[in-house]
ROSEKE-380228 format. One record per residue: residue number from 1; z, x, y of N, C-alpha, C, O in turn. Coordinates in nm, 3 decimals. Each point is the difference from the previous one (the first is absolute). Layout:
! residues N
<r NUM <Z X Y> <Z X Y> <Z X Y> <Z X Y>>
...
***
This chain:
! residues 167
<r 1 <-0.295 0.894 1.642> <-0.012 -0.135 -0.056> <0.138 -0.063 -0.011> <0.042 -0.038 -0.110>>
<r 2 <0.027 0.025 0.218> <0.131 -0.063 -0.004> <-0.014 -0.145 0.043> <-0.083 -0.034 0.085>>
<r 3 <0.164 -0.051 -0.146> <-0.003 -0.140 0.040> <0.109 -0.022 0.105> <0.089 0.083 0.016>>
<r 4 <-0.097 -0.193 0.054> <0.100 -0.026 0.102> <0.132 -0.031 -0.067> <0.004 -0.060 -0.107>>
<r 5 <0.104 0.102 0.169> <0.132 -0.014 -0.061> <0.032 -0.145 -0.034> <0.051 -0.029 -0.108>>
<r 6 <-0.080 -0.063 0.199> <0.035 -0.140 -0.024> <-0.068 -0.058 -0.122> <0.065 -0.062 -0.083>>
<r 7 <-0.195 0.083 0.070> <-0.074 -0.050 -0.116> <0.047 0.069 -0.126> <0.014 -0.063 -0.105>>
<r 8 <0.011 0.192 0.114> <0.045 0.078 -0.114> <0.136 -0.049 -0.049> <0.019 -0.021 -0.120>>
<r 9 <0.075 0.003 0.211> <0.133 -0.046 -0.036> <-0.003 -0.141 -0.058> <0.074 -0.031 -0.093>>
<r 10 <-0.161 -0.054 0.147> <-0.009 -0.138 -0.047> <-0.050 -0.007 -0.144> <0.059 -0.070 -0.082>>
<r 11 <-0.166 0.143 0.049> <-0.054 -0.006 -0.136> <0.097 0.067 -0.097> <0.017 -0.046 -0.113>>
<r 12 <0.046 0.156 0.156> <0.098 0.066 -0.086> <0.116 -0.095 -0.032> <0.048 -0.005 -0.113>>
<r 13 <-0.005 -0.071 0.213> <0.106 -0.099 -0.019> <-0.043 -0.108 -0.099> <0.080 -0.043 -0.083>>
<r 14 <-0.206 -0.002 0.092> <-0.052 -0.100 -0.094> <-0.001 0.056 -0.143> <0.034 -0.071 -0.095>>
<r 15 <-0.072 0.198 0.081> <-0.004 0.062 -0.133> <0.141 0.010 -0.057> <0.022 -0.035 -0.117>>
<r 16 <0.074 0.081 0.196> <0.139 0.012 -0.047> <0.054 -0.138 -0.037> <0.070 -0.014 -0.101>>
<r 17 <-0.101 -0.086 0.181> <0.043 -0.137 -0.030> <-0.059 -0.048 -0.133> <0.069 -0.062 -0.080>>
<r 18 <-0.197 0.092 0.058> <-0.066 -0.037 -0.127> <0.066 0.070 -0.117> <0.027 -0.063 -0.103>>
<r 19 <0.000 0.192 0.116> <0.068 0.075 -0.107> <0.135 -0.063 -0.032> <0.035 -0.017 -0.117>>
<r 20 <0.040 -0.019 0.220> <0.132 -0.062 -0.020> <-0.014 -0.136 -0.069> <0.077 -0.032 -0.091>>
<r 21 <-0.174 -0.049 0.135> <-0.021 -0.132 -0.061> <-0.038 0.011 -0.147> <0.040 -0.083 -0.082>>
<r 22 <-0.117 0.188 0.047> <-0.041 0.021 -0.138> <0.107 0.070 -0.084> <-0.018 0.019 -0.120>>
<r 23 <0.128 0.019 0.183> <0.108 0.067 -0.072> <-0.035 0.142 -0.043> <0.042 0.046 -0.106>>
<r 24 <-0.120 0.022 0.189> <-0.044 0.136 -0.033> <0.087 0.102 0.072> <0.003 0.005 0.123>>
<r 25 <0.068 0.076 -0.201> <0.076 0.110 0.058> <-0.099 0.101 0.055> <-0.098 0.033 -0.066>>
<r 26 <0.125 0.014 0.186> <-0.093 0.092 0.064> <0.073 0.094 0.095> <0.110 -0.029 0.047>>
<r 27 <-0.175 0.140 -0.021> <0.048 0.094 0.101> <-0.108 0.007 0.106> <-0.117 0.020 -0.031>>
<r 28 <0.156 -0.038 0.157> <-0.092 0.012 0.112> <0.011 0.143 0.053> <0.107 0.043 0.042>>
<r 29 <-0.219 0.029 -0.044> <-0.003 0.140 0.041> <-0.074 0.009 0.133> <-0.121 -0.026 0.006>>
<r 30 <0.191 0.063 0.100> <-0.063 0.015 0.131> <-0.081 0.129 0.003> <0.047 0.104 -0.048>>
<r 31 <-0.169 -0.109 0.102> <-0.087 0.117 0.005> <-0.068 0.011 0.136> <0.000 -0.095 0.079>>
<r 32 <-0.058 0.208 -0.055> <-0.084 0.022 0.117> <-0.135 -0.067 -0.028> <-0.062 0.032 -0.101>>
<r 33 <0.016 -0.125 0.185> <-0.127 -0.070 -0.024> <-0.120 0.093 -0.017> <-0.100 -0.038 -0.061>>
<r 34 <0.108 0.160 0.113> <-0.109 0.095 -0.015> <-0.017 0.045 -0.145> <-0.103 0.056 -0.036>>
<r 35 <0.205 -0.083 -0.048> <-0.006 0.040 -0.141> <0.000 -0.123 -0.092> <0.049 0.008 -0.113>>
<r 36 <-0.103 -0.120 0.160> <0.002 -0.124 -0.078> <-0.099 0.000 -0.116> <0.025 -0.065 -0.101>>
<r 37 <-0.138 0.137 0.115> <-0.096 0.003 -0.110> <0.063 0.072 -0.118> <0.071 0.099 0.018>>
<r 38 <-0.095 -0.148 -0.139> <0.074 0.042 -0.119> <0.003 0.150 -0.022> <0.107 0.057 -0.021>>
<r 39 <-0.220 0.009 0.026> <-0.003 0.143 -0.026> <0.084 0.075 0.103> <0.078 0.088 -0.035>>
<r 40 <-0.096 -0.122 0.162> <0.078 0.064 0.106> <0.149 -0.030 -0.014> <0.083 0.088 0.020>>
<r 41 <-0.051 -0.212 -0.055> <0.140 -0.039 -0.020> <0.064 0.085 -0.110> <0.109 0.054 0.018>>
<r 42 <-0.177 -0.043 -0.131> <0.054 0.077 -0.114> <0.020 0.146 0.038> <0.103 0.060 -0.033>>
<r 43 <-0.200 -0.002 0.101> <0.011 0.141 0.041> <0.116 0.019 0.098> <0.076 0.096 -0.012>>
<r 44 <-0.063 -0.185 0.108> <0.102 0.015 0.105> <0.142 -0.026 -0.051> <0.094 0.067 0.041>>
<r 45 <-0.079 -0.166 -0.132> <0.134 -0.044 -0.040> <0.037 0.039 -0.143> <0.109 -0.035 -0.047>>
<r 46 <-0.197 0.105 -0.024> <0.034 0.053 -0.132> <-0.004 -0.099 -0.115> <0.070 0.020 -0.100>>
<r 47 <-0.148 -0.125 0.111> <-0.019 -0.095 -0.110> <-0.128 0.034 -0.075> <-0.087 0.070 0.052>>
<r 48 <0.075 -0.120 -0.175> <-0.121 0.026 -0.079> <-0.101 -0.112 0.021> <0.037 -0.114 0.031>>
<r 49 <-0.165 0.147 -0.049> <-0.104 -0.102 0.007> <0.015 -0.100 -0.114> <-0.029 -0.119 0.018>>
<r 50 <0.073 0.165 -0.135> <0.019 -0.089 -0.115> <0.111 -0.102 0.026> <-0.005 -0.112 -0.050>>
<r 51 <0.106 0.153 0.127> <0.112 -0.088 0.031> <-0.020 -0.081 0.126> <0.091 -0.070 0.046>>
<r 52 <-0.211 0.079 0.011> <-0.034 -0.077 0.119> <-0.118 -0.092 -0.033> <-0.083 0.032 -0.085>>
<r 53 <0.077 -0.144 0.152> <-0.107 -0.095 -0.027> <-0.076 -0.037 0.126> <0.055 -0.001 0.110>>
<r 54 <-0.181 -0.029 -0.129> <-0.084 -0.051 0.108> <-0.031 -0.146 -0.027> <-0.041 -0.037 -0.110>>
<r 55 <0.061 -0.046 0.209> <-0.043 -0.140 -0.007> <-0.131 -0.007 0.077> <-0.004 0.024 0.121>>
<r 56 <-0.102 -0.058 -0.193> <-0.135 0.001 0.055> <-0.055 -0.143 0.001> <0.003 -0.068 -0.102>>
<r 57 <-0.051 0.025 0.216> <-0.064 -0.131 0.010> <-0.148 0.019 -0.032> <-0.067 0.085 0.059>>
<r 58 <0.017 -0.164 -0.152> <-0.140 0.006 -0.042> <-0.068 -0.129 0.042> <0.057 -0.108 -0.009>>
<r 59 <-0.182 0.122 0.054> <-0.079 -0.115 0.047> <-0.129 -0.010 -0.080> <-0.060 0.101 -0.036>>
<r 60 <0.018 -0.225 0.009> <-0.131 -0.020 -0.060> <-0.106 0.032 0.103> <0.026 -0.006 0.121>>
<r 61 <-0.147 0.040 -0.167> <-0.106 0.039 0.092> <-0.116 -0.098 0.004> <-0.092 0.015 0.081>>
<r 62 <0.094 -0.114 -0.167> <-0.108 -0.101 -0.001> <0.061 -0.139 -0.011> <0.109 -0.017 -0.056>>
<r 63 <-0.179 -0.081 0.109> <0.045 -0.139 -0.011> <0.125 -0.025 0.083> <0.029 0.071 0.096>>
<r 64 <0.045 -0.176 -0.136> <0.123 -0.035 0.070> <0.098 0.116 -0.012> <0.017 0.057 -0.108>>
<r 65 <0.048 -0.023 0.218> <0.091 0.115 0.005> <0.123 -0.026 -0.085> <0.067 -0.102 0.014>>
<r 66 <-0.038 0.195 -0.103> <0.121 -0.003 -0.082> <0.074 0.131 0.022> <-0.061 0.104 0.025>>
<r 67 <0.193 -0.111 -0.036> <0.082 0.120 0.015> <0.104 0.004 -0.112> <0.034 -0.102 -0.060>>
<r 68 <0.015 0.222 0.032> <0.115 0.016 -0.087> <0.074 0.127 0.044> <-0.055 0.082 0.074>>
<r 69 <0.178 -0.068 -0.119> <0.080 0.120 0.025> <0.018 0.072 -0.133> <0.031 -0.063 -0.101>>
<r 70 <-0.049 0.194 0.102> <0.015 0.081 -0.121> <0.097 0.114 0.027> <-0.006 0.064 0.104>>
<r 71 <0.097 -0.040 -0.199> <0.097 0.108 0.015> <-0.026 0.104 -0.108> <0.002 -0.031 -0.119>>
<r 72 <-0.026 0.155 0.162> <-0.022 0.111 -0.093> <0.084 0.119 0.046> <0.041 0.008 0.116>>
<r 73 <-0.016 0.084 -0.207> <0.072 0.121 0.034> <-0.078 0.080 0.105> <-0.123 -0.007 0.005>>
<r 74 <0.195 0.081 0.077> <-0.063 0.082 0.101> <-0.092 0.106 -0.057> <-0.088 0.051 0.069>>
<r 75 <0.110 -0.017 -0.196> <-0.082 0.102 -0.067> <-0.122 -0.058 -0.069> <-0.080 0.074 -0.058>>
<r 76 <0.063 -0.206 0.063> <-0.106 -0.068 -0.075> <-0.106 -0.057 0.093> <0.023 -0.018 0.120>>
<r 77 <-0.139 -0.011 -0.177> <-0.107 -0.068 0.072> <-0.015 -0.141 -0.055> <-0.002 -0.020 -0.122>>
<r 78 <-0.007 -0.075 0.209> <-0.018 -0.140 -0.038> <-0.138 -0.019 -0.059> <-0.099 0.047 0.056>>
<r 79 <0.090 -0.116 -0.170> <-0.129 -0.026 -0.065> <-0.061 -0.128 0.059> <0.001 -0.106 -0.062>>
<r 80 <-0.054 0.120 0.183> <-0.059 -0.114 0.071> <-0.126 -0.049 -0.070> <-0.022 -0.120 -0.013>>
<r 81 <-0.062 0.214 -0.031> <-0.134 -0.035 -0.049> <-0.002 -0.070 -0.135> <-0.099 -0.065 -0.033>>
<r 82 <0.204 0.075 -0.045> <0.003 -0.072 -0.128> <0.117 -0.096 -0.006> <-0.019 -0.122 0.005>>
<r 83 <0.141 0.175 -0.015> <0.117 -0.084 -0.024> <0.025 -0.100 0.113> <0.018 -0.119 -0.027>>
<r 84 <-0.018 0.165 0.152> <0.032 -0.091 0.111> <-0.110 -0.105 0.017> <0.029 -0.118 0.023>>
<r 85 <-0.156 0.159 -0.034> <-0.110 -0.098 0.009> <0.017 -0.109 -0.106> <-0.018 -0.118 0.028>>
<r 86 <0.053 0.158 -0.151> <0.019 -0.096 -0.109> <0.116 -0.093 0.032> <-0.012 -0.121 -0.018>>
<r 87 <0.124 0.175 0.063> <0.117 -0.082 0.034> <-0.031 -0.100 0.111> <0.047 -0.114 -0.003>>
<r 88 <-0.126 0.158 0.101> <-0.035 -0.087 0.114> <-0.113 -0.097 -0.034> <-0.019 -0.100 0.070>>
<r 89 <-0.056 0.127 -0.176> <-0.114 -0.085 -0.036> <-0.114 0.010 0.099> <-0.065 -0.099 0.032>>
<r 90 <0.041 0.223 0.018> <-0.106 0.022 0.098> <-0.095 0.108 -0.048> <0.033 0.079 -0.089>>
<r 91 <-0.154 -0.075 0.150> <-0.099 0.099 -0.041> <0.015 0.132 0.075> <-0.038 0.106 -0.051>>
<r 92 <0.093 -0.110 0.172> <0.022 0.123 0.078> <0.131 -0.011 0.077> <0.033 -0.104 0.056>>
<r 93 <0.040 0.216 -0.055> <0.127 0.005 0.072> <0.022 0.141 0.051> <-0.052 0.096 -0.055>>
<r 94 <0.130 -0.085 0.162> <0.039 0.131 0.051> <0.128 -0.016 0.080> <0.049 -0.111 0.021>>
<r 95 <0.006 0.224 0.024> <0.121 -0.005 0.080> <-0.026 -0.085 0.124> <-0.105 0.013 0.063>>
<r 96 <0.199 -0.098 -0.029> <-0.010 -0.075 0.124> <0.010 0.099 0.116> <0.067 0.103 -0.012>>
<r 97 <-0.132 -0.134 0.122> <0.008 0.086 0.118> <0.142 -0.007 0.058> <0.077 -0.090 -0.032>>
<r 98 <-0.046 0.187 0.117> <0.131 0.000 0.067> <0.018 -0.130 0.079> <0.110 -0.055 0.004>>
<r 99 <-0.218 0.006 0.059> <0.008 -0.123 0.079> <0.024 -0.121 -0.091> <0.083 -0.085 0.031>>
<r 100 <-0.157 0.077 -0.144> <0.021 -0.111 -0.093> <0.142 0.003 -0.057> <0.064 -0.104 -0.013>>
<r 101 <-0.017 0.223 -0.019> <0.135 0.014 -0.055> <0.104 -0.048 0.100> <0.090 -0.076 -0.036>>
<r 102 <-0.102 0.119 0.161> <0.094 -0.039 0.104> <-0.004 -0.152 0.024> <0.104 -0.064 0.015>>
<r 103 <-0.225 0.008 -0.010> <-0.014 -0.144 0.023> <0.061 -0.081 -0.115> <0.066 -0.102 0.024>>
<r 104 <-0.088 0.145 -0.147> <0.047 -0.072 -0.118> <0.150 0.014 -0.021> <0.068 -0.097 -0.035>>
<r 105 <-0.015 0.219 0.055> <0.138 0.030 -0.038> <0.095 0.016 0.118> <0.121 -0.014 -0.016>>
<r 106 <-0.174 0.043 0.135> <0.083 0.034 0.114> <0.049 0.144 -0.005> <0.084 0.040 0.080>>
<r 107 <-0.137 0.038 -0.175> <0.047 0.137 -0.022> <-0.113 0.100 0.026> <-0.118 -0.030 -0.017>>
<r 108 <0.159 0.149 0.060> <-0.095 0.108 0.022> <-0.010 0.089 -0.124> <0.096 0.013 -0.075>>
<r 109 <-0.213 0.047 0.054> <-0.019 0.095 -0.109> <0.110 0.106 0.013> <0.030 0.047 0.109>>
<r 110 <0.030 -0.011 -0.221> <0.111 0.094 -0.001> <0.134 -0.071 -0.009> <0.102 0.062 -0.029>>
<r 111 <-0.102 -0.193 0.054> <0.122 -0.078 -0.009> <-0.014 -0.121 -0.091> <0.098 -0.071 -0.024>>
<r 112 <-0.218 0.047 -0.028> <-0.027 -0.120 -0.079> <0.087 -0.002 -0.125> <0.016 0.101 -0.069>>
<r 113 <0.040 -0.217 0.041> <0.082 -0.020 -0.118> <-0.038 -0.131 -0.066> <-0.067 -0.084 0.060>>
<r 114 <0.110 0.067 -0.184> <-0.031 -0.123 -0.073> <0.099 -0.112 0.031> <-0.015 -0.112 -0.049>>
<r 115 <0.114 0.141 0.131> <0.101 -0.100 0.034> <-0.031 -0.062 0.135> <-0.047 0.069 0.091>>
<r 116 <0.074 -0.198 -0.077> <-0.025 -0.077 0.123> <-0.149 -0.017 0.027> <-0.042 -0.007 0.116>>
<r 117 <-0.038 0.001 -0.221> <-0.144 -0.027 0.013> <-0.024 -0.150 -0.003> <0.089 -0.076 -0.039>>
<r 118 <-0.208 0.030 0.080> <-0.031 -0.142 -0.014> <0.021 -0.044 -0.147> <-0.039 0.071 -0.092>>
<r 119 <0.098 -0.188 0.073> <0.036 -0.046 -0.135> <-0.119 -0.016 -0.093> <0.015 0.013 -0.122>>
<r 120 <-0.135 -0.040 0.177> <-0.116 -0.022 -0.086> <-0.077 0.129 -0.031> <-0.105 -0.004 -0.064>>
<r 121 <0.158 0.119 0.109> <-0.067 0.127 -0.024> <0.042 0.056 -0.135> <0.118 0.028 -0.020>>
<r 122 <-0.213 -0.012 -0.076> <0.036 0.057 -0.129> <0.052 0.144 0.017> <-0.051 0.077 0.081>>
<r 123 <0.153 -0.043 -0.160> <0.058 0.134 0.001> <-0.011 0.058 -0.141> <0.052 -0.059 -0.095>>
<r 124 <-0.119 0.174 0.083> <-0.016 0.069 -0.127> <0.066 0.137 0.011> <-0.024 0.073 0.096>>
<r 125 <0.106 -0.038 -0.194> <0.069 0.128 -0.001> <-0.039 0.076 -0.126> <-0.010 -0.057 -0.108>>
<r 126 <-0.013 0.185 0.124> <-0.039 0.085 -0.112> <0.117 0.011 -0.098> <0.114 0.026 0.040>>
<r 127 <-0.142 -0.045 -0.166> <0.099 0.010 -0.107> <0.069 0.137 0.002> <0.117 0.011 -0.037>>
<r 128 <-0.187 0.094 0.080> <0.056 0.136 0.003> <0.120 0.011 0.093> <0.081 0.092 -0.015>>
<r 129 <-0.068 -0.183 0.112> <0.115 0.003 0.090> <0.131 -0.015 -0.077> <0.103 0.053 0.041>>
<r 130 <-0.108 -0.125 -0.152> <0.121 -0.027 -0.078> <0.055 0.124 -0.070> <0.111 -0.003 -0.053>>
<r 131 <-0.188 0.111 0.053> <0.047 0.126 -0.060> <0.097 0.074 0.091> <0.066 0.094 -0.043>>
<r 132 <-0.056 -0.136 0.168> <0.086 0.066 0.099> <0.137 -0.068 0.005> <0.011 -0.121 -0.023>>
<r 133 <0.094 0.199 0.053> <0.133 -0.057 0.018> <0.007 -0.081 0.129> <0.066 -0.104 0.006>>
<r 134 <-0.134 0.153 0.096> <-0.006 -0.071 0.128> <-0.137 0.028 0.061> <-0.071 0.091 -0.042>>
<r 135 <0.036 -0.172 0.140> <-0.129 0.016 0.068> <0.022 -0.020 0.150> <0.075 -0.088 0.042>>
<r 136 <-0.141 0.171 0.036> <0.006 -0.011 0.146> <-0.126 -0.074 0.045> <-0.112 0.040 -0.033>>
<r 137 <0.130 -0.147 0.108> <-0.111 -0.081 0.051> <0.011 -0.013 0.151> <0.104 0.031 0.059>>
<r 138 <-0.211 -0.076 0.002> <0.004 -0.031 0.142> <0.102 -0.110 0.026> <0.036 -0.075 -0.091>>
<r 139 <0.009 0.066 0.215> <0.100 -0.100 0.037> <-0.059 -0.107 0.092> <0.073 -0.086 0.051>>
<r 140 <-0.204 0.091 -0.031> <-0.063 -0.090 0.095> <-0.023 0.069 0.133> <-0.083 -0.044 0.079>>
<r 141 <0.155 0.152 -0.054> <-0.011 0.076 0.123> <-0.026 0.147 -0.032> <0.031 0.045 -0.110>>
<r 142 <-0.087 0.027 0.203> <-0.023 0.144 -0.019> <0.128 0.080 0.026> <-0.001 0.122 -0.014>>
<r 143 <0.109 -0.187 0.053> <0.125 0.068 0.036> <0.101 0.008 -0.113> <0.108 0.057 0.019>>
<r 144 <-0.141 -0.111 -0.135> <0.094 0.006 -0.112> <-0.074 -0.023 -0.131> <-0.116 -0.040 -0.003>>
<r 145 <0.188 0.067 -0.105> <-0.046 -0.026 -0.137> <0.113 -0.071 -0.072> <0.114 0.002 0.044>>
<r 146 <-0.148 -0.066 -0.155> <0.103 -0.061 -0.083> <-0.003 0.065 -0.137> <-0.106 0.036 -0.051>>
<r 147 <0.223 -0.021 -0.008> <0.014 0.055 -0.134> <0.056 -0.110 -0.089> <0.106 -0.056 0.028>>
<r 148 <-0.179 0.025 -0.136> <0.041 -0.108 -0.090> <-0.022 0.044 -0.145> <-0.064 0.101 -0.027>>
<r 149 <0.118 -0.179 -0.065> <-0.033 0.016 -0.141> <-0.137 -0.064 -0.021> <-0.020 -0.114 0.042>>
<r 150 <-0.075 0.184 -0.105> <-0.135 -0.055 -0.010> <-0.008 -0.135 -0.073> <-0.087 -0.081 0.031>>
<r 151 <0.175 0.057 -0.126> <-0.005 -0.129 -0.071> <0.031 -0.118 0.093> <-0.033 -0.114 -0.032>>
<r 152 <0.096 0.141 0.147> <0.028 -0.107 0.096> <-0.126 -0.056 0.066> <0.004 -0.107 0.060>>
<r 153 <-0.115 0.179 -0.070> <-0.127 -0.054 0.052> <-0.032 -0.132 -0.068> <-0.063 -0.088 0.060>>
<r 154 <0.106 0.073 -0.185> <-0.025 -0.123 -0.076> <0.070 -0.121 0.063> <-0.033 -0.114 -0.033>>
<r 155 <0.129 0.136 0.123> <0.069 -0.111 0.066> <-0.084 -0.063 0.111> <0.034 -0.108 0.050>>
<r 156 <-0.143 0.174 -0.011> <-0.090 -0.059 0.099> <-0.071 -0.117 -0.068> <-0.063 0.020 -0.104>>
<r 157 <0.072 -0.140 0.159> <-0.065 -0.115 -0.065> <-0.149 0.028 -0.027> <-0.075 0.034 0.091>>
<r 158 <0.035 -0.049 -0.217> <-0.139 0.017 -0.038> <-0.044 0.144 -0.024> <-0.113 0.023 -0.041>>
<r 159 <0.200 0.074 0.067> <-0.037 0.141 -0.021> <-0.022 0.027 -0.149> <0.068 -0.057 -0.086>>
<r 160 <-0.164 0.144 0.059> <-0.032 0.035 -0.140> <-0.009 0.152 -0.013> <-0.058 0.068 0.085>>
<r 161 <0.115 -0.015 -0.194> <-0.023 0.141 -0.033> <-0.128 0.006 -0.082> <-0.018 -0.078 -0.093>>
<r 162 <-0.069 0.171 0.127> <-0.132 0.011 -0.062> <-0.017 0.140 -0.059> <0.017 0.100 0.070>>
<r 163 <-0.050 -0.094 -0.198> <-0.030 0.127 -0.064> <-0.142 0.040 0.045> <-0.092 -0.082 -0.006>>
<r 164 <0.075 0.206 0.050> <-0.132 0.046 0.041> <-0.036 -0.032 0.143> <-0.118 0.007 0.036>>
<r 165 <0.216 -0.042 0.049> <-0.030 -0.029 0.140> <-0.039 0.126 0.075> <-0.073 -0.006 0.100>>
<r 166 <0.122 0.120 -0.149> <-0.038 0.127 0.064> <-0.076 0.088 -0.098> <0.004 -0.019 -0.122>>
<r 167 <-0.074 0.116 0.181> <-0.076 0.096 -0.080> <0.084 0.125 -0.023> <-0.046 0.094 -0.065>>
***
C-alpha cells in the first residue's frame, strides 16, 4: 500500500507548510512506508502506542454526507457510536472508507494527519493526548511521521479537545 512518490511528497510538503504557518515546532521522521500503520510503526521504530496518535476520518451513514477528523492515541479506540455521533449531530457514523479518506484529504490511510485538511472539516482531539509530552502523528504521507507537542493541536483553526473521545 505505497503511494506514488510525487503525490506523497506534495501532501507532506503541504502539511509541513501548514505546521510552519501555525507556528508549530515539529520533527519530521522519515520512515519506511511499509511500517506506516501505527502499531507496525511503533514496533519497528521503538515508539509507544500511547505516544502515537491516529487521525481517523469519520463519515455519517444516513442523510447528507458529513465528515470529521478525530485524533486518538494509538492505544485507544475512538468512541464513534456515542461521542462522535453526538459531536457530528448524526444518527449513524463509522470510519470513512480508504477511498473517501483519500478523496476528502488527499492522504492515504497510514499517513492521515489533522494538518492541511479542508478548512470546513471539524477536528476533534482526545483530551488524553494532552497527558503526553509529545505525540507522533501522520505527516500526510506514508513515508514519514511528525512529532509535535500535543497542545499544539489546538492551533488548528476550529480544533477542539474532547473528553471521552476514546474508549
